[in-house]
C-alpha positions as CSV (number, residue, x, y, z in Angstrom):
1,M,290.6,18.7,77.6
2,I,287.3,16.4,76.8
3,R,285.4,19.2,75.1
4,D,283.1,17.4,72.6
5,K,284.8,14.2,72.7
6,V,282.6,12.4,74.3
7,A,278.6,12.2,74.5
8,I,276.1,10.5,76.5
9,I,273.9,8.4,74.6
10,G,272.2,6.8,77.8
11,M,270.7,7.8,81.5
12,G,268.6,6.3,84.5
13,C,267.4,7.2,87.2
14,T,265.4,5.8,90.3
15,K,262.6,7.4,92.1
16,F,264.5,9.0,95.7
17,G,262.9,8.2,98.5
18,E,262.8,6.3,101.8
19,R,263.2,2.8,99.5
20,W,262.6,0.7,102.8
21,D,261.3,-2.2,100.1
22,C,264.7,-2.1,98.1
23,G,268.5,-2.9,98.3
24,Y,271.6,-1.2,97.5
25,E,271.6,-3.6,94.2
26,D,267.8,-3.1,93.9
27,L,268.5,0.5,93.1
28,A,271.6,0.2,91.2
29,V,269.4,-2.4,88.6
30,E,266.6,0.1,88.4
31,A,269.1,3.2,87.1
32,Y,271.1,0.6,85.1
33,N,268.2,-0.9,83.4
34,E,266.8,2.7,82.2
35,A,269.9,3.4,81.2
36,L,270.7,0.5,78.8
37,K,266.9,1.2,77.5
38,D,267.5,4.6,77.0
39,A,270.6,4.0,74.8
40,G,269.4,1.0,72.8
41,I,272.4,-0.9,73.9
42,E,272.7,-4.7,75.1
43,K,274.9,-5.8,78.1
44,E,277.5,-6.8,76.5
45,D,278.2,-3.7,74.7
46,I,279.9,-2.0,78.1
47,Q,283.5,-2.5,78.5
48,A,284.5,-0.8,81.4
49,A,282.2,0.6,84.3
50,W,282.8,3.3,87.2
51,L,280.9,3.0,90.8
52,G,280.1,5.9,92.8
53,T,279.1,4.9,96.3
54,C,280.2,6.6,99.5
55,F,279.3,4.5,102.9
56,D,277.5,1.6,101.5
57,E,280.7,-1.0,101.2
58,G,278.1,-3.6,101.2
59,M,280.0,-7.3,101.6
60,T,283.4,-6.2,99.6
61,G,284.9,-3.5,101.3
62,K,285.9,-0.8,98.8
63,S,286.2,-2.5,95.9
64,A,283.7,-2.2,92.9
65,L,282.9,-5.7,92.6
66,P,279.2,-5.0,93.7
67,L,279.0,-3.3,90.5
68,S,280.0,-6.6,88.7
69,T,278.4,-9.1,90.5
70,T,274.6,-7.1,90.9
71,L,274.8,-5.8,87.3
72,K,276.0,-8.9,85.9
73,L,279.0,-7.7,83.9
74,P,281.7,-10.4,83.9
75,F,285.4,-9.4,83.4
76,I,285.2,-6.0,82.4
77,P,287.4,-3.6,84.2
78,V,285.4,-1.9,87.5
79,T,286.4,0.6,89.8
80,R,284.9,2.4,92.4
81,V,285.0,6.1,92.7
82,E,284.4,8.3,96.1
83,N,285.0,12.0,96.6
84,F,281.9,12.5,99.1
85,C,279.0,14.7,97.7
86,A,281.1,14.9,94.3
87,T,280.9,10.9,93.8
88,G,278.4,10.8,91.5
89,S,280.2,13.4,89.1
90,E,283.4,11.7,89.7
91,A,282.0,8.2,88.7
92,L,281.2,10.2,85.2
93,R,284.4,11.6,85.0
94,G,286.0,8.2,85.2
95,A,284.0,6.9,82.4
96,T,284.2,10.0,80.4
97,Y,288.3,9.8,80.6
98,A,288.7,6.1,79.3
99,V,286.4,6.7,76.6
100,A,288.7,10.0,75.4
101,S,291.7,8.4,76.0
102,G,290.6,5.3,73.7
103,A,290.7,3.0,76.1
104,C,287.2,1.7,75.6
105,D,284.4,2.8,73.3
106,V,281.4,2.6,75.6
107,A,281.3,2.7,79.6
108,L,279.0,3.1,82.2
109,A,279.3,5.3,85.4
110,L,276.5,4.4,88.2
111,G,276.2,5.9,91.2
112,V,274.2,4.6,94.3
113,E,273.4,5.3,97.8
114,K,271.2,3.2,100.4
115,L,271.2,6.4,103.0
116,K,268.2,4.9,104.9
117,D,270.0,1.8,105.9
118,T,273.4,2.9,106.8
119,G,272.0,5.3,109.9
120,Y,273.1,8.5,107.9
121,G,272.1,11.3,110.0
122,G,272.7,10.9,113.3
123,L,272.4,7.4,114.5
124,P,275.0,5.5,116.2
125,E,276.6,3.4,113.8
126,F,277.5,6.1,111.4
127,G,280.1,7.8,113.6
128,T,281.9,3.9,112.7
129,L,281.9,5.3,109.0
130,L,283.6,8.4,109.4
131,G,287.4,7.0,110.4
132,T,289.3,8.1,113.3
133,K,290.8,11.2,112.1
134,N,287.1,12.6,111.7
135,R,286.7,12.1,115.1
136,L,289.6,14.2,116.2
137,V,289.2,17.1,113.8
138,Y,285.4,17.3,113.6
139,P,284.3,16.1,116.9
140,N,281.1,18.5,117.0
141,I,280.7,19.9,113.7
142,T,277.7,19.5,111.8
143,A,276.7,19.9,108.4
144,P,273.5,22.3,109.2
145,G,275.6,24.4,111.8
146,A,278.7,24.6,109.4
147,F,276.2,26.1,106.7
148,A,274.3,28.2,108.7
149,M,277.7,30.1,109.9
150,M,277.8,30.7,106.2
151,A,274.6,32.2,106.4
152,T,275.1,34.3,109.4
153,R,278.2,35.8,107.9
154,Y,276.7,36.3,104.2
155,F,274.2,38.4,106.0
156,D,276.7,40.6,107.8
157,R,278.7,41.1,104.7
158,Y,275.9,42.5,102.1
159,N,273.9,44.1,104.9
160,L,271.0,42.1,104.7
161,D,268.6,42.5,107.6
162,P,268.3,38.8,109.2
163,E,264.6,38.3,108.6
164,D,264.8,40.1,104.7
165,G,268.4,37.3,104.7
166,R,265.6,34.3,106.0
167,K,262.7,35.3,103.2
168,T,265.6,35.1,100.5
169,L,266.9,31.5,101.5
170,A,262.6,30.9,101.8
171,R,262.0,32.0,98.7
172,V,264.9,29.5,97.2
173,S,263.4,26.5,98.8
174,A,260.1,27.3,97.8
175,K,261.0,27.3,94.2
176,S,262.6,23.9,94.3
177,H,259.9,22.6,96.5
178,H,257.1,24.0,93.3
179,N,259.8,22.5,90.7
180,G,259.8,19.0,92.7
181,S,256.0,19.0,92.9
182,L,256.1,18.0,89.0
183,N,258.2,15.3,89.2
184,S,257.3,11.8,89.8
185,K,261.3,10.8,90.6
186,A,261.3,12.9,93.2
187,H,261.4,12.1,97.1
188,L,259.3,15.5,98.6
189,R,256.0,16.2,95.9
190,R,254.5,18.9,98.4
191,E,254.6,22.7,97.4
192,V,255.5,24.7,99.9
193,T,254.9,28.4,100.7
194,I,257.5,31.0,102.0
195,E,255.5,31.5,104.8
196,D,255.6,27.9,105.4
197,V,259.9,27.9,105.4
198,L,259.7,30.9,107.9
199,K,257.5,28.9,110.2
200,A,259.1,25.7,109.9
201,P,261.4,24.3,113.3
202,I,264.8,25.9,113.4
203,I,267.7,23.3,112.7
204,A,270.9,25.7,112.8
205,W,269.9,29.5,112.4
206,P,268.6,30.7,110.3
207,L,268.5,27.4,108.7
208,G,264.9,26.0,109.5
209,L,263.7,22.3,108.4
210,Y,262.8,23.5,104.8
211,D,266.0,25.2,104.2
212,C,268.0,21.8,104.8
213,C,267.5,18.5,101.9
214,G,266.3,15.2,103.6
215,V,268.1,11.9,103.8
216,S,267.1,9.4,100.9
217,D,267.9,6.5,99.0
218,G,268.8,6.3,95.5
219,A,270.8,5.8,92.5
220,A,271.5,7.0,89.2
221,A,273.5,5.8,86.1
222,A,274.9,7.4,82.5
223,I,276.4,5.1,79.4
224,V,278.8,7.1,77.3
225,V,280.9,7.0,74.0
226,R,283.1,8.8,71.8
227,A,281.3,12.0,70.0
228,E,281.7,11.0,66.7
229,D,280.1,7.6,67.3
230,A,277.1,9.0,69.7
231,K,274.3,9.6,66.4
232,K,274.7,5.6,65.7
233,Y,273.1,5.3,68.6
234,R,270.8,7.9,69.2
235,D,269.2,11.2,66.9
236,D,269.7,13.6,70.6
237,P,272.6,12.4,72.3
238,V,274.1,15.2,74.8
239,Y,277.5,16.0,74.6
240,I,279.9,16.5,77.5
241,K,281.5,20.5,77.3
242,A,283.4,20.5,80.4
243,L,284.3,18.4,83.6
244,Q,286.3,19.9,86.2
245,V,286.9,19.0,89.8
246,A,288.7,21.3,92.6
247,A,289.7,20.4,95.9
248,S,290.8,22.6,98.7
249,P,294.5,22.4,99.7
250,G,293.5,23.5,103.6
251,E,294.1,27.0,104.0
252,E,290.5,27.9,103.7
253,L,289.9,26.2,106.9
254,L,292.6,27.5,108.6
255,Y,292.5,31.4,108.1
256,K,291.6,32.4,104.9
257,W,287.9,31.6,104.2
258,D,285.9,34.8,104.2
259,G,282.3,32.9,105.2
260,T,280.8,33.6,102.0
261,H,281.9,31.7,99.4
262,V,283.1,28.6,98.4
263,E,286.5,28.9,96.4
264,T,286.9,25.2,95.1
265,T,283.5,26.4,93.1
266,A,284.6,29.3,91.9
267,R,288.0,27.5,90.9
268,A,286.4,24.5,89.0
269,A,283.9,26.6,87.8
270,E,286.4,29.0,85.7
271,R,288.1,26.2,84.6
272,A,284.8,24.3,83.1
273,Y,284.1,27.3,81.7
274,K,287.3,27.9,79.8
275,E,287.0,24.2,78.8
276,A,283.4,24.5,77.8
277,G,284.1,27.9,76.0
278,I,281.9,30.1,78.4
279,E,282.7,33.9,78.2
280,N,280.0,35.1,80.0
281,P,277.8,32.4,82.0
282,R,274.5,34.4,82.7
283,E,274.1,34.9,79.2
284,E,275.2,31.7,77.8
285,I,274.1,28.9,80.4
286,D,270.7,28.1,79.7
287,L,270.0,25.9,83.2
288,M,271.8,24.8,86.4
289,E,271.3,21.9,88.9
290,V,273.8,22.9,91.9
291,H,274.5,21.2,95.2
292,D,271.4,23.0,97.1
293,C,271.9,20.7,100.7
294,F,271.0,23.8,102.3
295,S,269.2,27.0,101.0
296,I,272.5,29.1,101.4
297,T,274.3,26.8,99.4
298,E,272.5,27.4,96.5
299,L,272.6,31.1,96.9
300,V,276.4,31.8,97.5
301,T,276.5,28.9,94.3
302,Y,274.9,31.6,92.5
303,E,277.8,33.8,92.8
304,D,280.5,31.2,92.8
305,L,279.2,30.4,89.7
306,R,279.3,34.1,88.3
307,I,275.8,34.0,87.4
308,S,275.1,37.1,89.7
309,K,277.6,39.5,91.3
310,R,279.0,38.9,94.5
311,G,276.2,40.2,96.8
312,A,273.5,40.1,94.6
313,A,272.1,37.0,94.7
314,S,269.4,37.6,97.1
315,E,268.0,40.1,94.5
316,D,268.2,37.6,91.6
317,A,266.3,35.3,93.4
318,K,263.7,37.6,94.7
319,A,263.2,39.0,90.8
320,G,262.9,34.9,89.9
321,F,265.5,35.2,87.8
322,F,266.0,31.1,88.7
323,D,262.8,30.0,88.9
324,L,261.1,27.5,86.2
325,D,260.2,30.5,83.6
326,G,263.3,32.4,84.6
327,E,266.1,33.6,82.9
328,I,268.1,30.5,84.3
329,P,266.0,27.9,85.7
330,C,268.1,26.4,88.6
331,Q,266.9,22.8,90.2
332,S,263.8,22.3,87.5
333,D,263.6,18.8,89.1
334,G,263.6,19.8,92.8
335,G,267.5,19.8,93.5
336,L,268.6,17.8,96.5
337,K,265.9,20.0,98.8
338,C,263.3,17.5,96.7
339,F,265.3,14.4,96.1
340,G,267.4,14.4,99.1
341,H,271.2,13.6,98.9
342,P,272.2,10.0,98.6
343,I,275.6,10.7,98.3
344,G,277.0,8.4,95.7
345,A,273.6,9.0,93.4
346,S,273.4,12.8,93.5
347,G,275.8,13.7,90.7
348,L,274.5,12.0,88.6
349,R,270.8,12.9,89.1
350,M,271.4,16.3,88.7
351,I,273.5,14.9,85.0
352,Y,270.1,13.6,84.3
353,E,267.6,16.6,84.7
354,I,270.0,18.1,82.5
355,Y,270.1,15.4,79.8
356,R,266.6,15.3,80.0
357,Q,266.1,19.1,79.3
358,L,268.1,19.2,76.7
359,Q,266.4,16.4,74.6
360,G,263.3,17.9,75.7
361,K,262.0,15.6,77.6
362,A,261.2,16.7,80.9
363,D,257.7,17.3,80.9
364,K,255.6,19.6,82.9
365,R,259.2,21.1,83.8
366,Q,260.7,21.7,80.4
367,I,262.0,24.8,79.7
368,E,262.0,26.6,76.2
369,D,264.8,25.3,73.7
370,P,267.8,24.6,76.0
371,R,271.4,24.0,74.6
372,V,273.8,24.2,77.5
373,G,273.4,23.1,81.3
374,L,275.3,23.0,84.0
375,T,275.6,20.9,87.4
376,H,277.6,21.6,90.6
377,N,278.1,19.1,93.3
378,L,280.1,20.4,96.8
379,G,281.6,18.0,99.0
380,G,282.9,18.6,102.5
381,F,282.4,21.9,104.6
382,P,282.4,25.3,102.6
383,P,286.2,26.0,103.8
384,L,287.3,22.5,103.3
385,S,285.8,21.1,100.2
386,V,285.6,19.5,96.7
387,A,283.8,21.0,94.0
388,A,282.8,19.4,90.7
389,V,281.7,21.6,87.8
390,C,279.9,19.9,84.6
391,M,278.8,21.4,81.4
392,F,276.6,19.5,78.5
393,G,275.5,20.6,75.4
394,I,272.7,19.4,72.5
395,D,273.5,19.6,68.7
396,R,270.2,21.3,67.5
397,G,271.1,20.5,63.8
C-alpha cells in the first residue's frame, strides 16, 4: 500500500486542442515547465522520470529517450510506460512507487500525445500503429460502436425508454460542456443544451456527435516526493491515497459480460477504496474525474464506482447529483468530452484538475472545501479493458 506515503508537489497541464503549432516536444516542455515552477524546484532535483505515451514513438521507438533529450534530463533513469487509455495514470504509478520504495526522492511523471499528427481517428496510417493481431481480432470494431452496444443494453436492462435514455445521456454531455466552458485549457469551450445534443448527427445509435469525446493534442505532468518531505516544498501538497489498476483476463469478452458494466473499473475501485480507507464512496468522495470517452461510459462508471446504485445512475444524473453544484461534481474541468483524449496525457490531466480543486485553485469551477478526489481511466473496450482508479486528499490542518 502507498496510502499517504507519497505527495504531489507540482503539476502542469497544457491547453488541449488541435495544437498544429506545436510538436510532441513543445507540449512536453509546456507541461513540464509549469510543473517545475509549481513545485518550486530545479530540473537537477529530479532523480527519475516516467514517460506515458501511446502512439507517437518519435524517432526512438518505444524507449523513453524523448523525455531525456527534450527536457534535458541527463543521465537519470527514464522509463516509458503504455497502458492504452490508462497510460497517464500508469506513468504516475511508476513515479509514485519509486518514491514510496525509497529508490529516489523526487520523481517526474509526464504524459503526452500528438494525436492530430498520428492519423488517429481513421486515417490510413493509423492502421500501422495497431499491430498485426488487432487486425485479426478487431477487424470491424470501432469505439463508438462498442460503447453504443453498451448503451442499448443498458437501456434494455433497466427499462429505460430509448428516448428517455438518450435525454439522460444528453444531460451528462451538457453538464460537462458547461464545466468546460469555464476552463481556459479545454479544447471545446462552447456550452451545448440537451436539445443540441439530441439534434446532433448520430455516430452510432444512440450516441450522437456530442456524446463522443474529440481527438486532441496535449500533455500533463506531476512531480512527486515522499509525504513526510512534501511540506518542505509547499504548504498545500496533495497526498496520494490510492493507486489501483485492474486488467481484464478476457472472460468478459467471450461469455461473461452483461453489457451494462465494466468489471475492471469495479475491481480497481474496490481495491482503491480499501487502500484509501473509504467505506461509503457516495458519502466520502467530494469530486471525480472519470473516463467519459462517451456519455454512456460516464453514466455506467457512476455505478461501477458505487456512487450510484445499479440502474439508478440515470436518476442521479437527472437530479443534478454530478453537476458542478451537486453532491459529487464529476468532470468539473469538462472531462474528455471537452478536452478530447490525447491518450498518454488524459490520466494526468484528470489528476491535474483534482490537484487544483483540492488546493482551492480551480477559479470559476472551484467547488466548496473538497477533501477527497477520485480519478478513473478506462483503456480498451468494455468487456476487455484496463481500468485505473486513483484517489487523492489534502491536509486541511
